[in-house]
N, C-alpha and C positions, 0 to 999 in steps of 0.2 A: 749150854742151854739156857741158863739163867741170864747170861750176857745178851743173848739174842732177844729174850723177852724184854729186858730193860731197854734195849735199843728200839724195839718195836713200840714200847710204851712211850719212850721219849719222842719218837717220830710222830706217834699218834697225838701226843700232847702238843707238839709243834704244829701239827696240821690243824688241830682244834684251835690253837691260838691264832694261826694264820687266817682260818675261816672267820674267827671272831673279829680279828683285826680288819679283815676285808669288809665285814659287816659294818664295823664302826666307821671305817673310811667311807663306805657307800652312804651311810646315814649322814655323815658330816657333809659329804658332797651334795646330798639331797637338800640339807638345810641351807647350804651356801646358794644353791640354785633358787630355792624359795626366797631367800633374802634378796638375791639379784632381781628376781621377778617382781618381788614386792617393791624394791627400790625403783625399778623401771616403771612399775605401775604408778607409784606415787609421783614420779617425775612427769609422766604423761598427764596425769590428773592435774598436777600443778600447772603444766603448760596449757592444758585445755582450760583450766579454771582461770588462769592469770594471763600469761603472755599471749596466748592465742587470742583470748578475748580482747586484750589490749591492742594487739595488732589489728584485729577485726574492727575494733572501735576506731583506731586511727584511720584504717582504710575507709570506714563509713564516714568519718569526719572529712577526709579528703574528698570522697565522692560527693558528700553534701556541699562542701565548699566549691567543688568544681561545678556541681549542678547550679549552685547559687550564682556563681560567676557566669555560667552559661545563660541563666535566666536574666541576670543583670544585663549581660551583653545583648540578649534578645530584646529586653525592654528598651535599652538605649537605642538599639537599631530601630525598633518600632516607633519610639518617640521621635527619632530623627526623621523617619519616613513620614510620620504624621505631621511634623513641623514643616517639612518640605512641601507636603501636599497643601497645608494651610496657607503657606506663603504664596503658592501658585494661585490658589483660590482668591486670596486677598488681592493679588495683582490683577487677576481677571476682573474682580469686582471694581477695583479702582479704575481700570481701563474702561469698563462699562459706564461707570459714573462720569468719567471724563468725556466720553463720547456723547452721553446724554446731555451734559452741560453744554458742550460745544454746539449741539444741534438746537437746543432750546433757548440759548441765550442770544441767538441771532434772530430777531423778529423778521418775519417775512410778511409784508403787507400785500394784500391781493391787488391785482390790477383792476381798476374800475372803469377807466375810459382812456382811449387813445394811447394805450401802452403805459399809462401812468397810474400810480397808486393815488389814494384819496389825498394824502398829504402833498404829493407832487402836483396833482391837478389844482389843488387850492393855491399852492405857491405860484403856479403858472397864471392863474386868474388874478391873483393879487398884484402881479407885475403891471397889470393894466388898470387897477382900481386905485384911484387917488381921492384926495380931498375927503369928503364926508363918508364915503363908503370904503375907505382904505381898510384893508385887512378883512373884508367880508367874503373873501374867496371861498373859505371852507363852507360857510352857510349856503352860498349860491351853488357850489359844486354838489354838496351832499343832498340838498333839497331838490335840486334839478334832477339828479339821478334817481331819487326816490319817486319822483313823479313820472320819470321816463322822458325827460326833456334834455335836449342837447345843451350841455352847460356852456359851450362856446357861444352858441347862438343866443342863449339867455343872457349872457354877459354882454354880448355885442349889442343887443337891443337896449340894455341899460345904458351903455356908453353913448349910443346914438340919441336916446331920449333925454339924458340928463347932462351930458358933457363931462361925466366924471372921469374921463380919461385925463382931464386937466382939473378944472374947478367945477364942482357940481352946481347945478341950477338952484335957484331959490326954492323951487318946488321940493327938492330933496332936502335942502338945509332946514326949511321951515316946517314941512309937512311929511317928511319921510316917504314921499312918493317917488319911486325909482323907475316906474314904467309908464308914466303919463296916463294912469287910469283915471277915469271920471267916476263920480259917485259921491255918496254922502257918508260921513259928514264932509262938507266941502272945505277945502283949504282956504282959509281967509274969507269964507262965505262964497267962494267961487265954484266952478263946475268940477274941478279936479279934487279927487278924494284925499283926505288927510288921514295919516296913520299915527297911532300913539307913539310907536318906537320905530327905529330904523329896521330892526329885525322883522317886525310885523309888516312893514312896508315891502321888504324884499320877498317875504313869503306870500304876501297878498298878491304881488305882481306875478310870481310864479304860479300861484293857484289860478289866476285869471288866464295866464298863457296856456295852461293845461286845459282848463274848463272850456274856454271859448275858441281854442284853436287846435291843440293837439288831439283832443277827444273827437274832433271832426275830421281828423286826418290832415290838418294843415300843419306841416312839420318843417317847412323850409321858408326862408325869407321871401321867396317868390310867391309861395302860396299864402303866407300870412299877410304880406304887405297890403294888398288891396282892401282887406278888411280892417287892418290895424291902423293904417294911416292914409291920408288923402294924397300924399306925395308920391309921385311916380318913380322917384329915385330912392325911395325908402329901402327897398330890397338891396340895391347895389351898395348903398352906404353901410347897411348891416353886414353884408358880405365882406366889405373892406375891413370892418372892425373884427370880423371872425379871423381873417388872414393875419391881422395885426396880433391878435391874442395868440394864435398858433405859433407865430414867429418868436415870441418872447419866452 
């Protein structure tokens, strides 16, 4: 009976010990888990605080660099586009200027008579004007057209009255009278008018032709002849000079 009681007591003690050992082991296991959790927590915090942020920073820097490169590429492309546009505009402007210069550096003189410009008409008259009145074609042409007189006929009358197709008469050389006009002051005290200069004599002749003939509708050699000269061949001789002037 005593042996049974001791055995029961021993088993009970072992059970208690086992229960206590189990509690200790469970407690130790719990501490180990807390340590592991704490270690994992610290490791995640470290990663969150350090490596993750570093990775994010690196990614942000890469993104920023990529964005900058994209912006730079965009700016370069835009600059290139702008440059190409400017070059086209410059070429257009140069082309416009070139065209403008080509048009405006070529003078175009108007036609004034018989399909001729003023310069061409003056040259044509000068080919028949010699001696004292040589080179006076421009004055005769311009003043005749200003008054509305046929410049060929005006020149033909001068040639007939003065002989300036060759050598001018003394009336031209001494008194600048190219049309045989009468009046005062008289040339050498005579009936024919004297002019101070050759230009005044030419313009005075044309004024007389307009005032006393053209203004009355006498505009051809045939109409002018009976009043201008006593010769019946005057008109035909003037017409011959007109044909000569036209042919030169």
